[in-house]
VMD Tcl script that builds the backbone (N, CA, C; Angstrom):
set m [mol new atoms 249]
animate dup $m
set s [atomselect $m all]
$s set {name element resname resid chain x y z} {
  {N N UNK 1 A 116.438 95.052 76.168}
  {CA C UNK 1 A 116.431 94.285 77.391}
  {C C UNK 1 A 115.861 92.900 77.116}
  {N N UNK 2 A 116.417 91.909 77.752}
  {CA C UNK 2 A 115.920 90.545 77.635}
  {C C UNK 2 A 114.521 90.483 78.237}
  {N N UNK 3 A 113.529 90.033 77.461}
  {CA C UNK 3 A 112.147 90.002 77.917}
  {C C UNK 3 A 111.921 89.011 79.054}
  {N N UNK 4 A 112.803 88.060 79.236}
  {CA C UNK 4 A 112.637 87.057 80.280}
  {C C UNK 4 A 113.161 87.522 81.621}
  {N N UNK 5 A 113.926 88.574 81.664}
  {CA C UNK 5 A 114.534 88.994 82.924}
  {C C UNK 5 A 114.010 90.349 83.341}
  {N N UNK 6 A 113.455 90.403 84.526}
  {CA C UNK 6 A 112.940 91.644 85.058}
  {C C UNK 6 A 113.889 92.287 86.034}
  {N N UNK 7 A 114.936 91.601 86.390}
  {CA C UNK 7 A 115.882 92.123 87.360}
  {C C UNK 7 A 117.235 92.343 86.716}
  {N N UNK 8 A 118.063 93.044 87.426}
  {CA C UNK 8 A 119.423 93.266 86.951}
  {C C UNK 8 A 120.158 91.932 86.897}
  {N N UNK 9 A 121.288 91.909 86.241}
  {CA C UNK 9 A 122.045 90.668 86.065}
  {C C UNK 9 A 122.464 90.063 87.402}
  {N N UNK 10 A 122.580 90.863 88.443}
  {CA C UNK 10 A 123.004 90.364 89.742}
  {C C UNK 10 A 121.926 89.531 90.421}
  {N N UNK 11 A 120.702 89.639 89.991}
  {CA C UNK 11 A 119.599 88.893 90.593}
  {C C UNK 11 A 119.432 87.564 89.868}
  {N N UNK 12 A 118.825 86.602 90.555}
  {CA C UNK 12 A 118.721 85.271 89.963}
  {C C UNK 12 A 117.285 84.786 89.810}
  {N N UNK 13 A 116.339 85.702 89.675}
  {CA C UNK 13 A 114.950 85.311 89.506}
  {C C UNK 13 A 114.655 85.178 88.013}
  {N N UNK 14 A 113.998 84.093 87.634}
  {CA C UNK 14 A 113.643 83.861 86.241}
  {C C UNK 14 A 112.178 84.189 86.038}
  {N N UNK 15 A 111.866 84.803 84.925}
  {CA C UNK 15 A 110.509 85.226 84.628}
  {C C UNK 15 A 109.989 84.532 83.384}
  {N N UNK 16 A 108.685 84.416 83.310}
  {CA C UNK 16 A 108.005 83.796 82.185}
  {C C UNK 16 A 107.652 84.875 81.173}
  {N N UNK 17 A 107.885 84.592 79.896}
  {CA C UNK 17 A 107.601 85.564 78.836}
  {C C UNK 17 A 106.142 86.003 78.785}
  {N N UNK 18 A 105.222 85.129 79.130}
  {CA C UNK 18 A 103.804 85.390 78.910}
  {C C UNK 18 A 103.153 86.301 79.948}
  {N N UNK 19 A 103.905 86.821 80.896}
  {CA C UNK 19 A 103.306 87.678 81.907}
  {C C UNK 19 A 102.756 88.939 81.277}
  {N N UNK 20 A 101.479 89.196 81.535}
  {CA C UNK 20 A 100.806 90.322 80.905}
  {C C UNK 20 A 100.598 91.495 81.850}
  {N N UNK 21 A 100.371 91.241 83.127}
  {CA C UNK 21 A 99.987 92.317 84.036}
  {C C UNK 21 A 101.074 92.627 85.049}
  {N N UNK 22 A 100.979 93.812 85.602}
  {CA C UNK 22 A 101.895 94.194 86.678}
  {C C UNK 22 A 101.721 93.249 87.854}
  {N N UNK 23 A 100.485 92.863 88.146}
  {CA C UNK 23 A 100.231 91.938 89.247}
  {C C UNK 23 A 100.931 90.606 89.060}
  {N N UNK 24 A 100.896 90.080 87.854}
  {CA C UNK 24 A 101.590 88.818 87.569}
  {C C UNK 24 A 103.094 88.985 87.748}
  {N N UNK 25 A 103.601 90.129 87.377}
  {CA C UNK 25 A 105.034 90.380 87.525}
  {C C UNK 25 A 105.414 90.514 88.998}
  {N N UNK 26 A 104.559 91.173 89.770}
  {CA C UNK 26 A 104.812 91.284 91.208}
  {C C UNK 26 A 104.805 89.899 91.841}
  {N N UNK 27 A 103.837 89.081 91.472}
  {CA C UNK 27 A 103.765 87.710 91.986}
  {C C UNK 27 A 105.026 86.928 91.614}
  {N N UNK 28 A 105.551 87.143 90.417}
  {CA C UNK 28 A 106.768 86.450 89.980}
  {C C UNK 28 A 107.974 86.892 90.801}
  {N N UNK 29 A 108.045 88.165 91.112}
  {CA C UNK 29 A 109.150 88.659 91.944}
  {C C UNK 29 A 109.081 88.005 93.324}
  {N N UNK 30 A 107.892 87.981 93.899}
  {CA C UNK 30 A 107.733 87.375 95.225}
  {C C UNK 30 A 108.067 85.889 95.193}
  {N N UNK 31 A 107.483 85.173 94.233}
  {CA C UNK 31 A 107.720 83.727 94.136}
  {C C UNK 31 A 109.190 83.429 93.865}
  {N N UNK 32 A 109.784 84.202 92.975}
  {CA C UNK 32 A 111.192 84.000 92.652}
  {C C UNK 32 A 112.120 84.295 93.813}
  {N N UNK 33 A 111.650 85.114 94.731}
  {CA C UNK 33 A 112.434 85.437 95.926}
  {C C UNK 33 A 112.202 84.429 97.036}
  {N N UNK 34 A 111.215 83.553 96.835}
  {CA C UNK 34 A 110.913 82.537 97.833}
  {C C UNK 34 A 110.262 83.096 99.091}
  {N N UNK 35 A 109.560 84.221 98.958}
  {CA C UNK 35 A 108.975 84.874 100.119}
  {C C UNK 35 A 107.477 84.609 100.229}
  {N N UNK 36 A 107.009 84.507 101.444}
  {CA C UNK 36 A 105.567 84.454 101.696}
  {C C UNK 36 A 105.000 85.850 101.484}
  {N N UNK 37 A 103.670 85.947 101.428}
  {CA C UNK 37 A 103.049 87.271 101.329}
  {C C UNK 37 A 103.454 88.146 102.515}
  {N N UNK 38 A 103.515 87.546 103.699}
  {CA C UNK 38 A 103.882 88.316 104.901}
  {C C UNK 38 A 105.313 88.843 104.810}
  {N N UNK 39 A 106.246 87.988 104.410}
  {CA C UNK 39 A 107.646 88.410 104.316}
  {C C UNK 39 A 107.843 89.433 103.193}
  {N N UNK 40 A 107.155 89.218 102.081}
  {CA C UNK 40 A 107.226 90.143 100.956}
  {C C UNK 40 A 106.678 91.507 101.372}
  {N N UNK 41 A 105.516 91.492 102.020}
  {CA C UNK 41 A 104.922 92.734 102.497}
  {C C UNK 41 A 105.826 93.464 103.466}
  {N N UNK 42 A 106.443 92.726 104.363}
  {CA C UNK 42 A 107.354 93.342 105.337}
  {C C UNK 42 A 108.513 94.043 104.643}
  {N N UNK 43 A 109.088 93.396 103.634}
  {CA C UNK 43 A 110.199 94.018 102.889}
  {C C UNK 43 A 109.756 95.281 102.169}
  {N N UNK 44 A 108.477 95.304 101.740}
  {CA C UNK 44 A 107.963 96.463 101.009}
  {C C UNK 44 A 107.243 97.463 101.906}
  {N N UNK 45 A 107.164 97.134 103.206}
  {CA C UNK 45 A 106.484 97.996 104.180}
  {C C UNK 45 A 104.991 98.136 103.873}
  {N N UNK 46 A 104.395 97.001 103.485}
  {CA C UNK 46 A 102.952 96.930 103.230}
  {C C UNK 46 A 102.417 95.685 103.926}
  {N N UNK 47 A 101.118 95.611 104.072}
  {CA C UNK 47 A 100.515 94.430 104.699}
  {C C UNK 47 A 100.508 93.256 103.717}
  {N N UNK 48 A 100.411 92.027 104.240}
  {CA C UNK 48 A 100.264 90.879 103.344}
  {C C UNK 48 A 99.023 91.012 102.463}
  {N N UNK 49 A 97.955 91.576 103.020}
  {CA C UNK 49 A 96.727 91.766 102.230}
  {C C UNK 49 A 96.974 92.718 101.069}
  {N N UNK 50 A 97.707 93.787 101.312}
  {CA C UNK 50 A 98.019 94.738 100.236}
  {C C UNK 50 A 98.843 94.052 99.152}
  {N N UNK 51 A 99.822 93.250 99.560}
  {CA C UNK 51 A 100.632 92.518 98.578}
  {C C UNK 51 A 99.732 91.624 97.731}
  {N N UNK 52 A 98.788 90.927 98.377}
  {CA C UNK 52 A 97.863 90.061 97.654}
  {C C UNK 52 A 97.023 90.870 96.680}
  {N N UNK 53 A 96.513 92.022 97.144}
  {CA C UNK 53 A 95.698 92.872 96.264}
  {C C UNK 53 A 96.488 93.301 95.032}
  {N N UNK 54 A 97.735 93.700 95.217}
  {CA C UNK 54 A 98.549 94.150 94.083}
  {C C UNK 54 A 98.822 93.000 93.117}
  {N N UNK 55 A 99.069 91.813 93.650}
  {CA C UNK 55 A 99.290 90.647 92.788}
  {C C UNK 55 A 98.021 90.288 92.003}
  {N N UNK 56 A 96.884 90.677 92.529}
  {CA C UNK 56 A 95.613 90.308 91.912}
  {C C UNK 56 A 94.920 91.463 91.209}
  {N N UNK 57 A 95.688 92.467 90.803}
  {CA C UNK 57 A 95.169 93.458 89.891}
  {C C UNK 57 A 94.840 94.838 90.420}
  {N N UNK 58 A 94.963 95.052 91.714}
  {CA C UNK 58 A 94.718 96.402 92.226}
  {C C UNK 58 A 95.836 97.327 91.767}
  {N N UNK 59 A 95.513 98.615 91.669}
  {CA C UNK 59 A 96.526 99.594 91.294}
  {C C UNK 59 A 97.623 99.637 92.353}
  {N N UNK 60 A 98.858 99.693 91.885}
  {CA C UNK 60 A 100.013 99.690 92.780}
  {C C UNK 60 A 100.528 101.114 92.920}
  {N N UNK 61 A 100.620 101.617 94.156}
  {CA C UNK 61 A 101.148 102.970 94.347}
  {C C UNK 61 A 102.602 103.069 93.878}
  {N N UNK 62 A 102.960 104.235 93.410}
  {CA C UNK 62 A 104.331 104.469 92.960}
  {C C UNK 62 A 105.321 104.183 94.083}
  {N N UNK 63 A 104.960 104.479 95.311}
  {CA C UNK 63 A 105.864 104.228 96.437}
  {C C UNK 63 A 106.204 102.746 96.564}
  {N N UNK 64 A 105.245 101.873 96.290}
  {CA C UNK 64 A 105.487 100.426 96.363}
  {C C UNK 64 A 106.345 99.976 95.189}
  {N N UNK 65 A 106.067 100.500 94.017}
  {CA C UNK 65 A 106.891 100.173 92.844}
  {C C UNK 65 A 108.332 100.598 93.088}
  {N N UNK 66 A 108.505 101.767 93.665}
  {CA C UNK 66 A 109.863 102.261 93.976}
  {C C UNK 66 A 110.554 101.338 94.987}
  {N N UNK 67 A 109.833 100.900 96.019}
  {CA C UNK 67 A 110.433 99.998 97.000}
  {C C UNK 67 A 110.802 98.656 96.374}
  {N N UNK 68 A 109.994 98.180 95.409}
  {CA C UNK 68 A 110.347 96.929 94.730}
  {C C UNK 68 A 111.660 97.094 93.981}
  {N N UNK 69 A 111.839 98.225 93.363}
  {CA C UNK 69 A 113.092 98.510 92.663}
  {C C UNK 69 A 114.249 98.538 93.654}
  {N N UNK 70 A 114.050 99.204 94.790}
  {CA C UNK 70 A 115.120 99.331 95.780}
  {C C UNK 70 A 115.429 98.004 96.474}
  {N N UNK 71 A 114.405 97.236 96.827}
  {CA C UNK 71 A 114.591 95.993 97.576}
  {C C UNK 71 A 115.018 94.811 96.710}
  {N N UNK 72 A 114.468 94.745 95.491}
  {CA C UNK 72 A 114.676 93.559 94.660}
  {C C UNK 72 A 115.407 93.849 93.348}
  {N N UNK 73 A 115.692 95.109 93.070}
  {CA C UNK 73 A 116.391 95.451 91.835}
  {C C UNK 73 A 115.555 95.252 90.586}
  {N N UNK 74 A 114.245 95.311 90.729}
  {CA C UNK 74 A 113.341 95.082 89.608}
  {C C UNK 74 A 113.472 96.201 88.578}
  {N N UNK 75 A 113.529 95.833 87.321}
  {CA C UNK 75 A 113.538 96.809 86.235}
  {C C UNK 75 A 112.155 97.452 86.183}
  {N N UNK 76 A 112.090 98.748 86.371}
  {CA C UNK 76 A 110.805 99.435 86.465}
  {C C UNK 76 A 109.982 99.338 85.197}
  {N N UNK 77 A 110.617 99.442 84.063}
  {CA C UNK 77 A 109.864 99.360 82.794}
  {C C UNK 77 A 109.281 97.967 82.622}
  {N N UNK 78 A 110.024 96.941 82.983}
  {CA C UNK 78 A 109.489 95.582 82.927}
  {C C UNK 78 A 108.301 95.439 83.869}
  {N N UNK 79 A 108.448 95.938 85.090}
  {CA C UNK 79 A 107.405 95.778 86.095}
  {C C UNK 79 A 106.081 96.386 85.654}
  {N N UNK 80 A 106.134 97.532 85.040}
  {CA C UNK 80 A 104.879 98.187 84.630}
  {C C UNK 80 A 104.479 97.852 83.194}
  {N N UNK 81 A 105.216 96.945 82.556}
  {CA C UNK 81 A 104.819 96.445 81.258}
  {C C UNK 81 A 105.252 97.278 80.081}
  {N N UNK 82 A 106.317 98.021 80.235}
  {CA C UNK 82 A 106.805 98.856 79.140}
  {C C UNK 82 A 108.120 98.346 78.582}
  {N N UNK 83 A 108.267 97.024 78.579}
  {CA C UNK 83 A 109.504 96.452 78.055}
  {C C UNK 83 A 109.316 96.262 76.594}
}
mol reanalyze $m
mol bondsrecalc $m
mol representation Tube
mol addrep $m
């Protein structure tokens, strides 16, 4: 898999190679989608505060990771750092 792309070919979000954490990757998905924390949280069925916590290093529930895959087409292995 291309290390720069966390989404399927149909998506148009570009990622930085140096991302180390799941939180940084979540932040990249949100930023690349052009969404505010509130809009991102709404799409994932979480609060804006929860989205902020996940972007800043809190453990992300599997249910949220699954919704990111469903909503944004995120490659799960990339998201959790197993690329």
